[in-house]
C-alpha positions in Angstrom: 68.7 110.2 100.2 71.8 108.9 102.0 74.6 111.1 102.9 77.9 111.0 104.9 80.4 113.0 106.9 81.3 115.4 104.0 77.7 116.0 103.1 78.2 113.9 100.0 74.8 112.5 99.0 73.6 109.6 96.8 70.4 109.4 94.8 69.2 107.5 91.7 70.2 109.3 88.6 67.4 110.9 86.5 67.1 111.4 82.7 67.9 115.3 83.1 71.2 114.3 84.9 72.5 112.5 81.8 74.3 115.5 80.3 76.1 116.3 83.5 76.9 112.4 84.1 78.4 112.3 80.5 80.5 115.4 81.1 81.9 113.7 84.2 82.6 110.5 82.3 84.4 112.4 79.5 86.6 114.1 82.1 87.5 110.8 83.6 88.1 109.3 80.2 90.4 112.2 79.3 92.3 111.8 82.7 92.9 108.2 82.1 94.2 109.1 78.6 96.5 111.7 80.2 97.7 109.1 82.5 98.7 106.8 79.6 96.2 104.2 80.5 94.2 102.1 78.0 91.2 102.2 80.6 88.0 103.7 78.7 89.9 104.6 75.6 87.8 102.3 73.3 84.5 104.1 73.1 83.3 102.7 76.5 81.7 104.1 78.5 79.6 106.3 76.2 76.5 108.2 76.5 74.3 105.4 75.3 75.5 103.3 78.1 74.7 106.1 80.6 71.1 106.4 79.1 70.8 102.7 79.6 72.1 102.8 83.2 69.6 105.5 84.0 66.6 103.9 82.2 67.2 100.6 84.0 67.7 102.1 87.5 71.4 101.3 87.7 72.7 104.9 87.6 73.5 106.9 90.7 74.8 110.4 91.2 76.6 111.8 94.1 75.8 115.3 95.2 78.0 117.7 96.9 76.9 121.3 97.6 73.9 120.8 95.3 76.1 119.8 92.4 76.7 116.4 90.7 80.1 115.4 91.9 80.4 111.8 90.7 78.7 109.0 89.0 78.5 105.2 89.5 76.4 102.4 88.1 75.2 99.8 90.7 73.7 96.6 89.8 71.9 94.2 92.0 71.9 91.0 89.9 74.6 88.6 88.7 77.4 89.9 86.5 78.1 87.2 83.9 81.9 88.0 83.6 82.2 87.5 87.4 80.5 84.2 87.5 83.5 82.6 85.5 85.9 83.5 88.5 85.7 80.7 91.1 87.7 82.4 94.0 84.8 84.5 95.3 84.3 84.0 99.0 80.7 85.1 99.2 77.8 83.8 97.4 75.0 85.6 95.6 73.3 88.0 95.9 75.9 90.5 95.6 76.1 94.2 94.3 78.2 95.2 91.5 79.9 98.7 91.0 80.8 99.9 87.5 81.8 103.2 85.8 82.7 105.2 89.0 83.8 108.7 88.0 84.4 112.0 89.9 84.1 115.3 88.2 87.4 117.3 87.6 86.2 120.1 90.0 85.9 117.5 92.7 89.2 115.5 92.3 91.6 115.0 95.3 88.9 115.7 97.8 88.3 112.0 98.9 85.0 112.1 96.9 85.8 108.5 95.3 86.3 107.1 98.6 83.1 108.5 100.0 81.3 107.3 96.9 82.2 103.7 97.9 81.2 104.3 101.5 77.8 105.6 100.4 77.3 102.6 98.0 78.1 100.2 100.9 75.4 101.9 102.9 73.0 101.6 100.0 73.7 97.9 99.5 73.3 97.2 103.1 69.9 98.9 103.0 68.9 96.7 100.2 69.7 93.5 102.4 72.7 92.5 100.2 75.8 91.4 102.2 78.7 91.7 99.6 80.0 93.8 96.8 82.0 92.8 93.8 84.1 95.4 91.7 86.9 95.5 89.2 89.5 97.9 87.7 92.2 97.8 85.3 95.7 97.2 86.7 97.0 100.7 86.4 94.2 102.5 88.1 96.3 103.2 91.2 93.7 105.5 92.7 91.0 102.9 92.6 93.3 100.3 93.8 94.3 102.4 97.0 90.4 102.9 97.6 89.9 99.1 97.5 92.9 98.6 99.9 91.7 101.5 102.1 88.1 100.1 102.5 89.2 96.5 102.9 88.2 95.0 99.6 89.9 91.6 99.0 91.6 90.7 95.7 89.9 87.6 94.2 91.6 87.4 90.8 91.2 88.5 87.2 88.0 88.9 85.2 87.8 89.9 81.6 85.7 92.8 80.1 85.9 93.4 76.2 88.9 91.3 75.9 91.0 92.9 78.8 91.8 91.6 82.2 90.7 93.5 85.4 91.6 93.0 88.8 88.5 91.8 90.7 87.8 92.5 94.3 85.1 91.6 96.8 83.9 93.0 100.2 81.7 91.4 102.9 79.5 93.9 104.4 
């Protein structure tokens, strides 16, 4: 298990984590709705997606004080929607991060930034040298994290008919 300076730890999600992961994602969905964002207001993500993440070994939980504080789906294969964009600097292989969420009890504590730092360590351990990630235009918190951690804006990608800002980081 990888951990960092605030004692946040990362581990692969297990089937028995799914109810807590889904609860955290529902909290994030509600927060985006309260912010007036269209992000995650179309039935995605949903519990079926989480089950698939976990079953296919893409789901990761982030543990703080023995509680699940956050969730992310991490992929180590090509993302078809990303392959359309021609402004990437780094060639495959790359890791892809989706569905990052922090539980409401853990907001405003720097957890999301630490989630990305732990993911970067995991990706390096797997021998992969770059990460690709995207977010909706109005997710200011996520955009600040990308800036703070030196992710480079590469253009727009499209998921479910909506544009997203795409970023890349060479590790």
